[in-house]
ZASE-997793 format. One record per residue: residue in three letters; chain; x, y, z of N, C-alpha, C, CB in turn. Coordinates in pm, whole numbers. Glycine has a CB too. Example, Ala and Ser with C-alpha at 12.3 -4.5 7.8 and 13.67 -1.06 7.14 Angstrom:
<nodes>
code|unit|n_px|n_py|n_pz|ca_px|ca_py|ca_pz|c_px|c_py|c_pz|cb_px|cb_py|cb_pz
ala|A|1319|-569|780|1230|-450|780|1320|-330|780|1131|-447|905
ser|A|1285|-225|708|1367|-106|714|1290|3|787|1408|-60|572
</nodes>
This chain:
<nodes>
code|unit|n_px|n_py|n_pz|ca_px|ca_py|ca_pz|c_px|c_py|c_pz|cb_px|cb_py|cb_pz
met|A|-6498|-1700|92|-6385|-1661|151|-6298|-1579|65|-6319|-1771|198
leu|A|-6246|-1461|111|-6171|-1374|26|-6021|-1436|18|-6175|-1221|86
pro|A|-5970|-1428|-113|-5834|-1474|-127|-5732|-1389|-38|-5795|-1468|-278
ile|A|-5624|-1465|-3|-5533|-1407|70|-5443|-1304|-19|-5455|-1516|136
pro|A|-5430|-1176|21|-5352|-1091|-72|-5212|-1128|-68|-5365|-945|-41
arg|A|-5141|-1098|-191|-4997|-1115|-199|-4924|-1007|-104|-4952|-1100|-353
ile|A|-4830|-1046|-21|-4762|-955|52|-4609|-983|41|-4811|-959|192
pro|A|-4533|-877|13|-4380|-910|-10|-4323|-966|116|-4293|-780|-52
gly|A|-4250|-1070|119|-4194|-1138|228|-4274|-1251|291|-4166|-1044|324
asp|A|-4392|-1261|218|-4483|-1384|268|-4442|-1501|203|-4637|-1369|241
thr|A|-4363|-1587|266|-4297|-1697|204|-4386|-1820|193|-4173|-1729|279
asp|A|-4494|-1830|283|-4587|-1950|289|-4723|-1925|240|-4599|-2001|427
gly|A|-4741|-1790|201|-4876|-1763|148|-4996|-1747|248|-4909|-1872|56
asp|A|-4953|-1731|374|-5061|-1716|474|-5102|-1583|509|-5026|-1777|591
gly|A|-5043|-1481|437|-5090|-1343|449|-5010|-1268|560|-5243|-1341|481
ala|A|-4904|-1330|606|-4814|-1275|698|-4679|-1265|657|-4816|-1343|811
thr|A|-4607|-1162|680|-4464|-1142|641|-4381|-1252|726|-4413|-981|675
asp|A|-4301|-1319|654|-4215|-1419|719|-4064|-1378|707|-4238|-1560|655
ala|A|-4032|-1307|606|-3891|-1268|570|-3887|-1123|528|-3835|-1358|455
thr|A|-3775|-1055|570|-3744|-918|527|-3626|-927|435|-3716|-823|649
pro|A|-3606|-816|350|-3490|-810|263|-3372|-784|352|-3504|-700|151
ile|A|-3259|-838|302|-3132|-830|379|-3036|-752|282|-3072|-982|421
val|A|-2958|-655|345|-2863|-571|272|-2724|-620|297|-2876|-423|313
ala|A|-2646|-635|191|-2506|-671|209|-2435|-565|111|-2473|-836|172
ile|A|-2308|-511|172|-2231|-422|98|-2085|-476|85|-2236|-285|163
pro|A|-2057|-573|-9|-1928|-634|-10|-1810|-542|-7|-1918|-714|-123
glu|A|-1817|-433|-98|-1706|-340|-110|-1676|-263|18|-1734|-244|-220
ala|A|-1758|-268|116|-1738|-179|234|-1678|-271|352|-1883|-107|280
ala|A|-1616|-390|326|-1572|-484|418|-1458|-405|503|-1519|-620|342
asp|A|-1375|-331|437|-1278|-245|492|-1303|-96|492|-1162|-270|427
gly|A|-1439|-68|481|-1471|77|476|-1478|119|324|-1358|164|557
val|A|-1540|229|301|-1544|286|173|-1455|402|165|-1678|323|136
asn|A|-1358|401|59|-1259|504|49|-1305|601|-69|-1112|440|24
ala|A|-1229|708|-89|-1259|813|-175|-1273|763|-321|-1154|920|-162
glu|A|-1189|661|-363|-1193|619|-493|-1328|541|-523|-1070|535|-519
glu|A|-1356|451|-414|-1477|365|-419|-1599|442|-422|-1483|273|-304
leu|A|-1606|551|-361|-1726|642|-343|-1763|709|-480|-1695|757|-231
lys|A|-1661|729|-561|-1690|805|-678|-1810|757|-759|-1573|805|-761
asp|A|-1835|618|-753|-1949|571|-824|-2059|519|-737|-1910|470|-917
gly|A|-2062|579|-611|-2163|542|-516|-2130|425|-439|-2285|521|-580
val|A|-2214|371|-351|-2200|252|-267|-2284|148|-318|-2234|278|-125
gln|A|-2230|32|-370|-2302|-79|-435|-2357|-167|-315|-2203|-165|-538
thr|A|-2489|-198|-323|-2539|-292|-226|-2604|-410|-293|-2636|-226|-133
glu|A|-2607|-519|-227|-2677|-638|-271|-2797|-669|-182|-2582|-757|-274
val|A|-2923|-666|-238|-3027|-679|-139|-3106|-815|-169|-3124|-550|-143
thr|A|-3138|-904|-77|-3216|-1016|-106|-3364|-972|-126|-3201|-1120|6
val|A|-3422|-1049|-216|-3570|-1032|-251|-3636|-1160|-208|-3598|-1004|-410
pro|A|-3711|-1142|-93|-3782|-1263|-36|-3906|-1293|-125|-3828|-1238|120
lys|A|-3950|-1412|-114|-4064|-1479|-178|-4198|-1381|-147|-4080|-1640|-113
gly|A|-4293|-1369|-234|-4400|-1288|-207|-4385|-1151|-282|-4412|-1272|-58
ser|A|-4248|-1119|-324|-4228|-1007|-398|-4263|-1024|-545|-4094|-966|-382
ala|A|-4284|-920|-608|-4319|-934|-749|-4257|-816|-833|-4477|-938|-764
ala|A|-4248|-831|-956|-4201|-724|-1043|-4298|-608|-1030|-4188|-771|-1190
gly|A|-4238|-487|-1027|-4314|-368|-1002|-4326|-325|-861|-4443|-384|-1054
asp|A|-4289|-411|-769|-4274|-366|-628|-4153|-274|-607|-4261|-486|-536
thr|A|-4159|-193|-501|-4068|-86|-480|-3970|-131|-361|-4148|51|-448
leu|A|-3850|-136|-400|-3759|-170|-291|-3699|-28|-251|-3640|-283|-338
thr|A|-3699|-3|-117|-3665|122|-61|-3546|101|38|-3788|186|8
leu|A|-3436|164|1|-3328|167|101|-3327|292|189|-3196|155|31
thr|A|-3328|281|323|-3322|390|411|-3175|405|465|-3425|370|523
val|A|-3116|510|432|-2976|544|470|-2969|626|593|-2907|617|361
thr|A|-2919|575|699|-2893|664|816|-2743|718|825|-2926|586|946
lys|A|-2736|842|828|-2605|912|816|-2541|932|950|-2622|1047|749
pro|A|-2407|977|952|-2335|990|1085|-2408|1091|1175|-2183|1036|1063
asp|A|-2482|1186|1121|-2547|1287|1205|-2679|1243|1254|-2563|1415|1132
gly|A|-2729|1123|1212|-2852|1073|1250|-2968|1098|1146|-2883|1130|1379
thr|A|-2947|1188|1057|-3042|1217|946|-3046|1098|858|-3003|1345|864
thr|A|-3175|1081|781|-3183|978|694|-3210|1020|540|-3286|892|746
asp|A|-3180|934|461|-3224|961|319|-3262|825|256|-3105|1036|232
thr|A|-3336|819|148|-3384|701|91|-3354|687|-60|-3528|694|116
val|A|-3333|569|-99|-3304|527|-245|-3415|433|-284|-3158|452|-264
glu|A|-3496|459|-381|-3606|368|-433|-3566|305|-563|-3741|445|-455
his|A|-3599|179|-567|-3563|92|-692|-3686|6|-711|-3423|-6|-671
thr|A|-3733|3|-837|-3837|-81|-891|-3791|-216|-929|-3897|-19|-1006
leu|A|-3848|-319|-854|-3799|-461|-887|-3838|-501|-1026|-3858|-568|-788
thr|A|-3746|-587|-1090|-3772|-645|-1221|-3810|-791|-1204|-3649|-631|-1313
ala|A|-3872|-844|-1305|-3894|-994|-1305|-3767|-1079|-1281|-3955|-1036|-1441
asp|A|-3660|-1034|-1350|-3529|-1098|-1334|-3484|-1097|-1188|-3424|-1028|-1422
glu|A|-3493|-978|-1118|-3452|-979|-985|-3527|-1054|-896|-3445|-860|-938
val|A|-3662|-1064|-915|-3745|-1142|-832|-3718|-1288|-853|-3887|-1110|-855
ala|A|-3692|-1334|-983|-3659|-1470|-1007|-3525|-1506|-945|-3658|-1498|-1152
ala|A|-3432|-1413|-948|-3301|-1439|-886|-3300|-1431|-739|-3202|-1346|-935
gly|A|-3405|-1371|-677|-3402|-1345|-534|-3296|-1249|-480|-3387|-1471|-466
lys|A|-3256|-1152|-568|-3149|-1053|-540|-3155|-936|-634|-3011|-1117|-549
ala|A|-3134|-814|-575|-3134|-698|-649|-3008|-610|-620|-3261|-627|-622
asp|A|-2942|-569|-724|-2827|-476|-701|-2859|-325|-709|-2720|-506|-802
val|A|-2847|-255|-595|-2901|-119|-585|-2772|-32|-535|-3036|-113|-476
thr|A|-2762|85|-608|-2651|162|-570|-2698|288|-498|-2566|196|-690
ile|A|-2635|317|-397|-2664|441|-311|-2571|550|-378|-2629|417|-141
pro|A|-2636|653|-442|-2557|757|-504|-2452|826|-412|-2649|859|-557
ala|A|-2351|873|-472|-2245|938|-384|-2297|1060|-322|-2117|973|-463
asp|A|-2394|1131|-388|-2442|1256|-320|-2530|1228|-206|-2515|1345|-415
lys|A|-2564|1099|-178|-2629|1069|-59|-2540|1027|54|-2725|970|-84
val|A|-2407|1017|19|-2306|974|123|-2192|1090|117|-2241|815|88
thr|A|-2229|1195|187|-2157|1325|170|-2064|1353|293|-2262|1445|153
ala|A|-2051|1258|392|-1961|1289|508|-1888|1164|547|-2041|1344|631
asp|A|-1772|1181|602|-1700|1060|659|-1769|1017|790|-1543|1092|687
gly|A|-1766|889|818|-1823|840|950|-1909|705|926|-1920|959|1017
gln|A|-1981|672|1028|-2049|551|1018|-2191|561|957|-2054|492|1149
tyr|A|-2232|467|877|-2357|472|816|-2431|339|850|-2342|495|665
ser|A|-2567|332|832|-2626|210|829|-2746|215|727|-2667|172|968
val|A|-2783|93|672|-2873|87|561|-2981|-24|595|-2792|57|426
thr|A|-3100|3|569|-3201|-107|584|-3288|-95|452|-3295|-91|727
ala|A|-3346|-216|429|-3427|-229|299|-3565|-273|336|-3362|-336|195
glu|A|-3670|-227|260|-3807|-262|272|-3869|-265|131|-3881|-164|366
ile|A|-3959|-369|109|-4027|-386|-13|-4167|-357|7|-4008|-517|-68
thr|A|-4225|-282|-80|-4371|-240|-85|-4435|-273|-211|-4388|-93|-64
asp|A|-4559|-326|-214|-4617|-361|-330|-4712|-235|-372|-4693|-499|-311
pro|A|-4770|-218|-502|-4856|-121|-531|-4970|-99|-450|-4892|-137|-645
ala|A|-5020|-203|-373|-5133|-186|-284|-5097|-133|-143|-5203|-317|-271
gly|A|-4967|-114|-121|-4924|-65|2|-4880|-173|104|-5032|15|57
asn|A|-4887|-289|68|-4844|-409|152|-4689|-404|165|-4892|-553|84
thr|A|-4637|-423|285|-4484|-418|297|-4426|-535|369|-4440|-292|372
ser|A|-4302|-562|335|-4233|-668|394|-4191|-620|535|-4113|-713|306
gly|A|-4178|-499|565|-4115|-452|686|-3965|-430|657|-4138|-554|805
gln|A|-3903|-354|745|-3755|-322|724|-3672|-439|777|-3712|-185|801
gly|A|-3568|-478|696|-3484|-584|749|-3374|-527|851|-3415|-660|629
gln|A|-3291|-606|890|-3178|-565|973|-3083|-477|908|-3108|-677|1020
pro|A|-3032|-367|987|-2935|-275|927|-2811|-338|886|-2903|-168|1017
ala|A|-2751|-285|773|-2613|-319|736|-2535|-194|758|-2600|-370|586
asp|A|-2422|-201|827|-2334|-96|864|-2213|-76|775|-2289|-119|997
phe|A|-2185|39|747|-2047|67|680|-1982|194|715|-2058|67|532
ala|A|-1861|191|702|-1792|324|730|-1734|395|607|-1678|302|827
val|A|-1739|520|602|-1689|601|494|-1567|687|543|-1804|692|438
asp|A|-1453|667|476|-1317|738|502|-1260|779|372|-1209|645|579
thr|A|-1277|913|350|-1223|958|220|-1097|1037|237|-1326|1041|146
val|A|-1050|1049|356|-927|1131|383|-808|1049|393|-938|1211|507
ala|A|-706|1069|302|-572|995|296|-488|1043|406|-496|1016|161
pro|A|-387|965|453|-280|1015|554|-202|1119|468|-176|887|615
ser|A|-135|1195|546|-32|1288|482|76|1198|422|34|1395|590
ala|A|149|1256|318|258|1193|249|380|1190|332|285|1261|122
pro|A|456|1075|336|585|1071|398|682|1165|346|638|944|389
val|A|775|1218|416|874|1304|364|1003|1233|365|881|1431|441
leu|A|1060|1220|232|1196|1152|218|1303|1247|206|1202|1062|100
lys|A|1421|1214|270|1538|1300|263|1653|1210|232|1562|1381|396
ala|A|1738|1251|124|1866|1194|100|1965|1247|187|1907|1212|-33
glu|A|2019|1167|273|2135|1222|367|2259|1215|300|2152|1144|502
asp|A|2354|1295|356|2501|1302|293|2568|1179|313|2592|1415|355
asp|A|2540|1089|405|2608|973|424|2563|850|327|2590|940|566
gly|A|2467|878|241|2411|780|150|2282|725|196|2505|671|130
ser|A|2245|748|332|2123|683|377|1994|767|335|2131|665|533
val|A|1885|719|358|1762|798|321|1680|783|445|1684|744|184
ser|A|1646|896|493|1542|911|612|1394|926|557|1578|1047|704
val|A|1316|862|630|1175|869|594|1103|928|713|1117|727|555
glu|A|1047|1041|705|972|1100|800|825|1057|782|990|1246|794
leu|A|781|979|880|649|914|875|532|1012|919|651|787|969
pro|A|416|998|855|309|1087|878|269|1105|1020|198|1045|803
gly|A|276|1233|1071|237|1259|1219|92|1239|1246|273|1403|1262
asp|A|7|1244|1134|-134|1227|1157|-188|1088|1127|-207|1324|1077
ala|A|-91|995|1122|-129|851|1095|-198|798|1199|-17|764|1071
asn|A|-279|703|1185|-363|632|1287|-309|480|1283|-532|642|1249
lys|A|-336|411|1388|-318|266|1396|-368|199|1280|-383|210|1513
gly|A|-278|117|1219|-326|48|1096|-279|108|964|-477|47|1097
asp|A|-251|236|962|-201|302|850|-66|255|808|-198|440|874
thr|A|-33|263|688|90|216|637|172|306|547|64|101|571
val|A|305|283|529|384|368|448|468|261|365|476|475|538
asp|A|448|256|232|529|163|147|641|244|85|441|93|34
val|A|764|188|106|883|248|70|948|159|-36|971|271|192
thr|A|961|212|-170|1016|150|-280|1151|191|-318|933|166|-383
phe|A|1250|104|-337|1388|147|-356|1466|26|-417|1454|196|-216
glu|A|1586|62|-452|1682|-43|-507|1794|-58|-412|1740|-5|-651
asp|A|1846|-195|-403|1960|-220|-314|2086|-186|-392|1963|-371|-261
glu|A|2200|-205|-328|2333|-178|-397|2357|-257|-516|2447|-203|-307
lys|A|2290|-374|-533|2301|-462|-656|2198|-440|-756|2296|-605|-620
gly|A|2112|-346|-733|2002|-308|-826|1872|-384|-802|2046|-331|-969
gly|A|1860|-470|-704|1735|-532|-683|1636|-446|-626|1749|-642|-603
lys|A|1521|-458|-664|1396|-376|-624|1331|-426|-504|1293|-375|-734
his|A|1296|-332|-409|1235|-384|-285|1126|-274|-257|1347|-405|-157
thr|A|1013|-347|-190|905|-264|-140|898|-299|11|764|-291|-218
val|A|923|-210|106|917|-242|246|795|-158|305|1059|-208|319
thr|A|707|-232|380|591|-172|439|610|-136|582|476|-260|427
leu|A|590|-10|623|593|25|764|449|37|810|675|159|790
glu|A|416|-26|919|285|-19|969|271|51|1106|231|-154|977
lys|A|188|148|1121|176|226|1255|101|125|1353|85|377|1236
gly|A|157|119|1463|98|40|1577|98|117|1700|172|-90|1602
asp|A|83|64|1818|67|124|1946|201|190|1986|21|19|2050
asn|A|314|125|1945|442|164|1988|541|208|1882|496|60|2061
gly|A|483|267|1779|567|306|1666|527|239|1549|709|281|1689
trp|A|634|215|1454|608|157|1324|675|20|1316|658|249|1210
thr|A|621|-73|1257|683|-207|1247|712|-234|1094|585|-322|1311
ser|A|825|-272|1056|872|-292|929|841|-425|889|1008|-265|917
ser|A|810|-443|754|783|-583|700|919|-655|674|696|-575|561
asp|A|1019|-567|668|1161|-629|642|1257|-549|723|1207|-627|481
pro|A|1284|-584|855|1381|-503|939|1518|-514|887|1380|-548|1087
thr|A|1555|-612|819|1696|-610|760|1715|-504|664|1730|-738|691
leu|A|1626|-461|585|1634|-345|501|1591|-218|565|1557|-365|384
ile|A|1488|-205|627|1449|-74|711|1410|-126|838|1326|18|648
pro|A|1490|-82|937|1453|-127|1078|1317|-69|1129|1566|-84|1177
asp|A|1266|-135|1225|1154|-80|1291|1170|54|1349|1114|-165|1391
ser|A|1074|134|1373|1088|268|1430|993|294|1553|1060|373|1319
thr|A|1048|339|1665|966|371|1781|912|518|1778|1050|348|1909
gly|A|965|588|1678|922|730|1669|847|753|1538|1044|827|1679
asp|A|845|866|1476|799|903|1344|903|906|1237|737|1032|1350
lys|A|1007|845|1248|1107|849|1147|1178|710|1132|1208|959|1181
ala|A|1201|664|1010|1262|546|980|1376|575|878|1161|447|930
thr|A|1475|490|870|1592|515|795|1629|385|707|1708|558|892
ile|A|1659|414|574|1717|308|496|1868|327|506|1667|310|347
pro|A|1940|228|577|2079|251|580|2156|270|448|2134|145|647
ala|A|2260|334|459|2336|363|319|2384|246|248|2459|451|338
asp|A|2405|126|317|2452|1|253|2330|-71|200|2532|-92|354
asn|A|2213|-28|226|2097|-92|183|2033|-21|57|2000|-97|299
val|A|2086|85|23|2014|161|-92|2117|195|-196|1940|298|-42
lys|A|2094|183|-326|2189|204|-435|2212|365|-435|2128|143|-584
asp|A|2346|398|-464|2378|541|-477|2301|592|-588|2526|567|-497
asn|A|2272|711|-585|2200|795|-682|2076|723|-757|2304|843|-788
ser|A|2002|653|-665|1876|584|-717|1760|654|-657|1869|428|-682
glu|A|1641|629|-733|1508|688|-677|1453|609|-564|1397|695|-786
val|A|1401|681|-468|1328|619|-356|1195|672|-340|1398|635|-231
thr|A|1091|604|-325|955|652|-333|882|599|-212|885|608|-466
gly|A|799|694|-141|715|655|-30|583|690|-51|757|710|90
val|A|476|614|-13|331|636|-25|271|583|99|269|568|-150
ala|A|191|673|157|114|641|279|-24|590|241|101|765|373
lys|A|-80|483|314|-217|439|293|-282|416|423|-222|314|209
asp|A|-428|414|425|-505|382|550|-565|261|512|-613|490|598
pro|A|-623|187|620|-689|57|602|-805|67|497|-745|7|740
ser|A|-873|183|471|-972|199|376|-924|194|237|-1040|319|399
gly|A|-789|214|214|-737|214|88|-709|350|28|-822|142|9
asn|A|-731|458|102|-688|591|65|-533|596|59|-744|696|167
glu|A|-486|669|-55|-347|677|-72|-303|821|-61|-306|617|-201
ser|A|-188|855|-15|-136|986|-19|-66|1006|-161|-36|1008|102
asp|A|-32|1128|-198|56|1143|-314|192|1082|-287|71|1291|-351
pro|A|255|1033|-386|396|974|-355|490|1077|-333|450|887|-466
ser|A|589|1052|-246|706|1134|-222|827|1058|-269|719|1172|-73
thr|A|918|1139|-340|1030|1081|-420|1157|1153|-386|1003|1092|-575
val|A|1264|1093|-383|1395|1164|-353|1505|1061|-430|1425|1183|-170
thr|A|1607|1130|-452|1726|1048|-508|1841|1034|-411|1783|1115|-637
ser|A|1875|905|-384|1970|894|-280|2114|956|-325|1981|742|-239
lys|A|2193|989|-228|2329|1030|-261|2437|918|-248|2366|1145|-172
thr|A|2555|958|-293|2668|865|-288|2699|848|-137|2797|918|-372
asp|A|2724|721|-96|2748|697|48|2891|724|80|2711|553|90
gly|A|2984|752|-8|3112|806|29|3211|685|47|3100|895|163
val|A|3153|565|36|3246|452|49|3268|394|-92|3190|340|150
ala|A|3392|413|-143|3422|377|-287|3451|235|-289|3543|458|-349
asp|A|3429|173|-397|3474|35|-414|3624|32|-415|3417|-27|-543
ala|A|3684|-80|-369|3830|-84|-370|3886|-124|-501|3880|-175|-266
pro|A|4003|-75|-532|4072|-107|-668|4115|-247|-661|4201|-13|-701
val|A|4130|-308|-771|4159|-461|-779|4301|-469|-839|4045|-547|-876
leu|A|4388|-534|-757|4530|-540|-804|4557|-686|-860|4634|-502|-681
ser|A|4625|-695|-974|4672|-823|-1018|4811|-808|-1081|4573|-885|-1117
ile|A|4880|-916|-1074|5034|-928|-1128|5036|-1045|-1222|5149|-955|-1002
pro|A|5010|-1015|-1345|4990|-1135|-1440|5109|-1225|-1448|4958|-1087|-1584
glu|A|5230|-1174|-1429|5356|-1253|-1457|5396|-1352|-1343|5473|-1154|-1480
val|A|5309|-1334|-1226|5337|-1434|-1113|5197|-1499|-1077|5408|-1358|-976
thr|A|5141|-1540|-1189|5022|-1619|-1160|5035|-1742|-1087|4959|-1649|-1274
asp|A|5174|-1799|-1100|5201|-1923|-1012|5246|-1891|-868|5312|-2012|-1078
gly|A|5247|-1764|-838|5272|-1728|-710|5421|-1700|-679|5219|-1830|-626
tyr|A|5500|-1717|-778|5653|-1704|-770|5705|-1589|-880|5725|-1860|-804
ala|A|5807|-1517|-836|5870|-1437|-938|6018|-1484|-940|5855|-1279|-908
asn|A|6061|-1522|-1051|6190|-1578|-1070|6295|-1468|-1103|6182|-1681|-1180
ala|A|6424|-1510|-1108|6527|-1399|-1126|6516|-1328|-1266|6675|-1458|-1110
asp|A|6470|-1399|-1376|6463|-1329|-1497|6339|-1224|-1494|6450|-1433|-1614
glu|A|6233|-1272|-1423|6122|-1168|-1414|6138|-1052|-1323|6001|-1231|-1375
leu|A|6230|-1071|-1238|6271|-961|-1137|6355|-858|-1202|6353|-1019|-1015
lys|A|6424|-896|-1310|6521|-799|-1378|6463|-660|-1395|6562|-852|-1519
asp|A|6340|-653|-1446|6278|-529|-1477|6160|-494|-1384|6233|-533|-1620
gly|A|6167|-562|-1270|6063|-545|-1171|5937|-610|-1193|6038|-414|-1154
leu|A|5845|-598|-1103|5716|-666|-1125|5605|-563|-1175|5670|-737|-989
gln|A|5550|-611|-1284|5445|-531|-1356|5309|-551|-1300|5441|-564|-1503
ala|A|5254|-456|-1219|5115|-476|-1161|5012|-397|-1250|5107|-423|-1004
glu|A|4880|-462|-1249|4780|-397|-1311|4670|-363|-1209|4730|-477|-1424
val|A|4621|-248|-1207|4528|-206|-1114|4393|-160|-1179|4588|-97|-1033
thr|A|4290|-230|-1148|4163|-194|-1205|4092|-90|-1116|4076|-319|-1224
leu|A|4071|22|-1161|4009|128|-1086|3851|128|-1081|4056|255|-1142
pro|A|3803|165|-973|3657|164|-957|3595|273|-1027|3616|169|-817
ala|A|3469|251|-1067|3400|367|-1136|3405|500|-1069|3261|337|-1155
gly|A|3414|608|-1138|3416|733|-1065|3555|773|-1022|3326|725|-947
thr|A|3656|699|-1042|3795|741|-1010|3835|870|-1091|3895|624|-1042
ala|A|3863|976|-1041|3890|1107|-1110|4037|1102|-1162|3868|1233|-1009
glu|A|4066|1178|-1279|4197|1205|-1327|4272|1276|-1217|4194|1287|-1456
gly|A|4398|1223|-1204|4481|1287|-1097|4482|1213|-965|4433|1427|-1072
ala|A|4390|1117|-951|4375|1048|-820|4496|975|-800|4253|954|-813
val|A|4530|967|-668|4656|906|-626|4631|752|-606|4711|976|-491
ile|A|4715|665|-664|4711|530|-651|4829|487|-569|4706|466|-780
thr|A|4807|432|-451|4921|391|-356|4922|245|-346|4905|452|-210
leu|A|5049|183|-391|5074|41|-383|5151|20|-252|5155|-12|-508
thr|A|5112|-65|-180|5182|-90|-42|5239|-233|-53|5073|-77|92
val|A|5365|-250|-46|5454|-366|-61|5487|-422|81|5589|-326|-139
thr|A|5453|-543|105|5499|-597|238|5604|-695|212|5385|-662|320
arg|A|5719|-685|272|5837|-779|239|5821|-898|334|5988|-706|259
pro|A|5919|-999|317|5909|-1108|402|5938|-1085|549|5993|-1204|353
asp|A|6016|-977|588|6046|-933|716|5931|-854|781|6168|-854|710
lys|A|5830|-833|706|5705|-757|740|5722|-605|733|5657|-796|882
thr|A|5838|-567|694|5848|-421|662|5773|-389|535|5996|-377|647
thr|A|5736|-265|526|5644|-221|414|5709|-97|339|5495|-182|474
glu|A|5668|-80|211|5711|40|137|5596|69|52|5845|21|53
lys|A|5568|198|37|5462|241|-37|5509|327|-167|5373|321|55
arg|A|5448|300|-272|5482|361|-395|5350|434|-456|5542|250|-493
asp|A|5364|564|-483|5232|641|-536|5245|651|-681|5212|795|-474
thr|A|5139|655|-753|5148|681|-886|5014|762|-905|5167|548|-977
tyr|A|4978|803|-1025|4865|895|-1051|4790|853|-1174|4913|1041|-1067
arg|A|4657|863|-1161|4577|827|-1283|4594|940|-1391|4418|807|-1245
asp|A|4632|895|-1516|4639|987|-1613|4508|1054|-1657|4698|927|-1717
</nodes>
């Protein structure tokens, strides 16, 4: 009786294939983006029993247009022992965006084959969304023109400082009915292709940056703008040290009441400082002075 030949995938030694190699592509769970494609597409392929060092593992890649290409890899003893081989599909075999599928087959030197396993599918998306356009408005707000070519699931990350200097990144996500904000208290949702950071949410004369991303991880170039002054000045602070107890006595009144006014940053020389005095009978009197 002739010995049963070794066949890749023959797990019980009866001369028939019982298992085929299975392809997995962990990095393609969310698609393959431009950055990931630079070093090709990394696959993990199971090596079934019956395989041996020197067997040829062949990946067949079906492209978006239906054409195919192959990648051949010679199995090592370590890969056979581990039951797994890591094989890279070179970037020059993945030349267009779209849907791809990959199957694996193992062939021994005598021509015996495991047969092709089930296909593993992956999508290639190397095109980033257009960058958002930021504009510093005269009222101190910052408008964010969202990418008109964005698809559902695309996002725009907007990074900025609040009036107290706290740093924030708010994500706007494209949906069926506009853009949803991750923090509407800082940047409200938008039903169109424009969002706004209100003037009181962004620090005057600070940098604001926006970056668009797609679900595959492609990023646009950053867009940056410097916010303007919102035109709402901080109020001056008035104190009257000699009446800290809340009362002015006869002696203190002889030379009037000395007031101290703390001016907000940015107050220009020659600015008018107006003190308004309200008397017990509710009448008022205004006194103007000037910053030296």
